[in-house]
C-alpha positions in Angstrom: 169.8 73.2 139.3 173.4 72.7 140.1 175.9 75.0 138.3 178.6 72.9 136.6 182.0 74.5 137.2 184.4 71.8 135.9 184.9 73.2 132.4 185.8 76.6 133.8 188.3 75.1 136.2 190.1 73.2 133.5 190.2 76.2 131.2 191.6 78.5 133.8 194.9 76.5 133.8 195.3 77.3 130.1 194.7 81.0 130.7 191.6 83.2 130.2 189.5 83.1 127.0 188.9 86.9 127.3 191.1 89.3 129.3 190.0 93.0 129.6 192.8 95.2 131.0 192.5 98.8 132.2 189.8 99.5 129.6 188.9 103.2 129.1 186.1 104.4 126.9 185.0 108.0 126.2 182.0 109.6 124.6 182.2 113.1 123.0 179.1 115.1 123.7 178.1 118.7 123.3 178.5 119.1 127.1 182.0 117.6 127.1 183.8 114.3 127.1 182.3 111.5 129.3 184.6 108.8 130.6 182.1 105.9 130.5 184.7 103.3 131.5 187.7 104.2 133.6 190.2 101.4 134.0 188.0 98.3 133.8 189.8 95.0 134.2 188.4 91.4 134.3 189.0 87.9 132.9 186.7 85.1 131.7 187.8 81.5 131.1 186.2 79.0 128.8 183.1 77.5 130.4 183.0 80.1 133.1 180.2 82.6 133.9 181.0 86.1 135.0 178.2 88.4 136.3 178.7 92.2 135.7 176.3 93.9 138.1 175.3 97.4 139.0 172.7 100.2 138.6 171.8 101.6 135.2 174.5 104.0 134.0 177.3 102.1 135.8 179.0 101.1 132.5 177.9 97.5 132.1 176.3 97.7 128.7 179.2 100.0 127.4 181.6 97.2 128.4 179.7 94.7 126.3 179.3 97.1 123.4 183.1 97.8 123.4 183.9 94.1 123.3 181.6 93.6 120.4 182.9 96.7 118.5 179.4 98.3 118.7 180.3 101.7 120.2 178.4 104.4 118.4 180.7 106.3 116.1 182.1 108.9 116.0 181.0 109.8 119.6 182.3 106.6 121.3 186.0 105.6 121.3 188.5 103.4 123.2 190.8 105.8 125.1 193.1 103.1 126.5 193.5 99.5 127.6 193.2 96.2 125.9 190.6 93.5 125.1 192.5 90.3 124.5 190.6 87.3 123.1 192.6 84.2 122.3 195.7 86.3 122.2 194.2 88.9 119.9 193.9 92.5 121.2 190.5 93.5 119.8 191.0 97.1 121.0 193.8 97.5 118.5 192.2 95.7 115.5 190.0 97.3 112.8 186.3 97.3 113.6 185.6 95.2 110.5 187.9 92.4 111.6 186.5 92.4 115.2 182.9 92.2 113.9 183.9 89.3 111.6 185.3 87.5 114.7 182.2 88.3 116.7 179.9 86.9 114.0 181.3 83.5 114.6 182.9 83.3 118.1 181.4 86.0 120.3 177.7 86.5 120.4 175.4 88.9 122.3 171.8 88.8 123.6 170.5 92.4 123.7 168.2 93.9 126.3 165.0 94.3 124.4 164.1 91.4 122.1 161.1 93.1 120.6 163.2 96.0 119.4 166.0 93.6 118.3 163.7 91.3 116.2 162.5 92.6 112.8 158.7 92.9 113.0 158.2 92.2 109.3 160.1 88.9 109.0 159.0 85.5 110.3 161.1 84.3 113.2 162.3 81.2 111.3 163.8 83.5 108.6 165.6 85.6 111.3 167.0 82.7 113.3 168.3 81.1 110.0 170.0 84.3 108.9 173.6 83.5 110.1 173.7 80.2 108.2 171.0 80.5 105.6 173.3 79.6 102.7 174.5 76.4 104.3 171.9 75.0 106.6 168.7 77.0 106.1 165.3 76.6 107.9 166.0 73.1 109.1 168.7 74.4 111.4 166.4 77.2 112.5 163.7 74.7 113.6 166.3 72.7 115.5 167.4 75.8 117.3 163.9 76.9 118.2 163.3 73.4 119.7 166.6 73.6 121.5 165.6 76.8 123.4 162.2 75.4 124.2 159.7 77.2 121.9 156.5 75.1 122.1 155.1 73.8 118.8 158.2 75.1 116.9 157.1 73.4 113.7 153.9 75.4 113.5 155.3 78.6 114.9 158.4 79.0 112.8 156.5 81.2 110.3 155.0 83.4 113.0 156.1 87.0 113.5 157.7 88.5 116.7 154.6 90.2 117.9 152.8 86.8 118.1 155.2 85.6 120.9 155.3 86.4 124.6 158.2 88.3 126.1 159.8 85.1 127.4 159.4 83.3 124.1 160.9 86.3 122.2 163.9 86.1 124.6 164.3 82.4 123.8 164.3 83.3 120.1 167.1 85.8 120.7 169.0 83.1 122.5 168.5 80.8 119.6 169.9 83.4 117.2 172.9 84.1 119.6 173.9 80.4 119.8 173.3 79.6 116.1 177.0 79.4 115.3 178.1 77.8 118.6 180.0 80.9 120.0 182.8 80.4 122.4 181.7 83.5 124.4 178.1 84.6 125.0 177.4 88.1 126.4 173.8 88.4 127.8 172.9 92.1 128.4 170.0 92.2 130.9 168.5 89.0 129.4 165.5 88.9 131.8 164.5 92.6 131.8 160.7 93.1 131.9 160.0 89.4 132.5 158.2 88.0 135.5 160.1 86.1 138.2 159.1 82.7 137.0 160.1 83.4 133.4 163.3 85.0 134.6 164.3 81.8 136.3 163.4 79.7 133.2 165.6 81.9 131.0 168.6 81.8 133.4 168.2 78.0 133.7 168.1 77.7 129.9 171.3 79.7 129.6 173.0 77.6 132.2 171.9 74.4 130.5 173.2 75.6 127.1 176.5 76.5 128.7 176.8 73.0 130.3 176.0 71.5 126.9 178.4 73.6 124.7 181.1 74.7 127.1 180.9 78.3 126.1 181.9 81.1 128.5 179.2 83.7 129.5 179.2 87.3 130.7 175.8 88.1 132.3 175.0 91.8 132.7 172.3 92.7 135.1 171.1 95.2 137.7 169.3 92.4 139.5 171.8 90.5 141.8 169.2 87.9 142.6 168.7 86.8 139.0 172.3 85.6 138.5 173.0 84.2 141.9 172.5 80.5 140.9 174.2 80.8 137.5 177.4 82.8 137.8 180.7 81.7 139.4 182.2 85.2 139.8 180.9 88.7 140.1 182.2 92.1 139.2 180.3 95.1 140.7 180.4 98.3 138.6 179.8 101.9 139.7 180.4 105.0 137.7 182.5 103.3 135.0 184.7 101.3 137.4 184.7 97.9 139.0 184.4 98.5 142.8 184.3 94.8 143.9 185.1 91.5 142.5 185.2 87.9 143.7 183.4 84.6 143.6 179.6 85.0 143.6 179.3 83.4 147.0 182.1 85.5 148.6 180.7 88.8 147.2 177.1 88.0 148.2 177.9 86.6 151.6 180.7 89.0 152.5 180.3 92.3 150.6 183.3 94.5 151.2 182.1 97.6 149.4 179.3 99.8 150.7 177.7 99.9 147.2 177.6 96.1 147.0 176.2 95.9 150.5 173.5 98.4 149.5 172.6 96.5 146.4 172.2 93.3 148.3 170.1 95.0 151.1 167.7 96.3 148.4 166.8 92.8 147.1 163.4 91.7 148.5 164.4 88.0 148.6 167.5 88.8 150.7 165.6 90.6 153.4 163.8 88.6 156.2 160.0 88.8 156.0 158.7 91.7 158.0 161.8 93.8 157.7 162.1 97.0 155.5 164.2 97.1 152.5 167.2 99.5 152.8 167.5 101.5 149.6 170.7 103.2 148.5 170.2 106.9 149.1 170.7 109.3 146.2 171.3 108.7 142.6 174.3 107.6 140.4 176.6 110.5 139.7 176.8 112.6 136.6 179.8 111.3 134.7 180.6 114.8 133.5 180.9 116.0 137.1 182.1 113.1 139.2 182.7 113.8 142.9 186.4 113.9 144.0 187.8 110.8 145.7 185.6 107.8 145.7 182.7 108.4 143.3 180.3 106.6 145.7 181.2 108.8 148.7 178.1 111.1 148.5 175.8 108.1 148.9 178.0 106.1 151.3 177.2 105.8 155.0 180.8 104.9 155.7 182.4 107.9 154.0 185.2 109.9 155.6 187.4 112.8 154.6 189.8 110.3 153.0 186.9 108.9 150.9 186.1 112.4 149.7 189.6 113.2 148.6 191.5 110.0 147.6 190.4 107.5 144.9 190.6 104.0 146.5 192.4 101.3 144.5 190.9 97.9 143.9 192.8 95.9 146.6 192.7 92.5 148.3 193.8 92.8 151.9 195.6 90.0 153.7 193.3 87.2 154.9 190.6 87.7 152.2 189.6 84.9 149.9 191.6 84.7 146.7 190.3 87.0 144.0 188.1 88.9 146.4 189.0 92.6 146.1 187.2 95.9 146.7 187.9 99.6 145.9 187.1 101.0 149.3 189.3 102.7 152.0 187.0 101.2 154.7 186.4 97.7 153.3 187.4 95.9 156.5 184.8 97.9 158.4 182.2 97.2 155.7 182.9 93.5 156.0 182.5 93.7 159.8 178.9 95.1 159.2 178.0 92.6 156.5 
């Protein structure tokens, strides 16, 4: 499959569809206030695919929930920054208005389709819910066929438990694209699926994007899954973006030790016979982040500067446009890539 990039290129000239700037999100807990997002910034143009990547707990899903106005209340709140969609700052608008917009223009595929689908309703009824008054079950059947559900005519009255994991994910995709959204956010859309089905789901999303021209944000902990679909990547760690650039530049020339570690832990990226190189340690406790760079306790390149000074996201001279990393020693990391 060849990723079609022409729509994104033409849209970029007119400005981004979605622009997130210096977004900060906090959660109030009995143990204290957690800064789940700390200055996250990125843009997505119409027709473009951005992959947001990182380990569990890095802030990927919180980013998606914030855009969709789905932060749990009252614990979660936006502490700063903006989320500008078509000129509207969603971070400054009432939740009800944002959700009305999301119901028609921004859609989301959630991580676990089995828990997202209602077990007591037939899938045709659930797929038709967004437009039941106008288009009804005929539209639902068309959508099920569109996402590749076999024998859709006979299966439209089946229940979620009667479908495989991959088919349930296709049903979730059908529900998400029902009203032809301009932006689709897919949060770990291939979790718990085998490799073959993962590729089928990613190809389906790419085909739907080429057909409709929608923008996509793909959230994943698996860098290999999105490699053939996304144009750009944003790597997240401890609530911050630590590297960003085109998917090829980030994968071929990682400039942050965390990105390098993630790539070296992918089985398909390591030559046969060689050992995988895991990232030592665990993601930090957001209530007790280390001083300086939050990755420094796990970083083989760390120095005293890394332990004391928070590195800014920067693009040194000579790097490819848009390729930036939040690392004091990114040039050295690049030399070891």
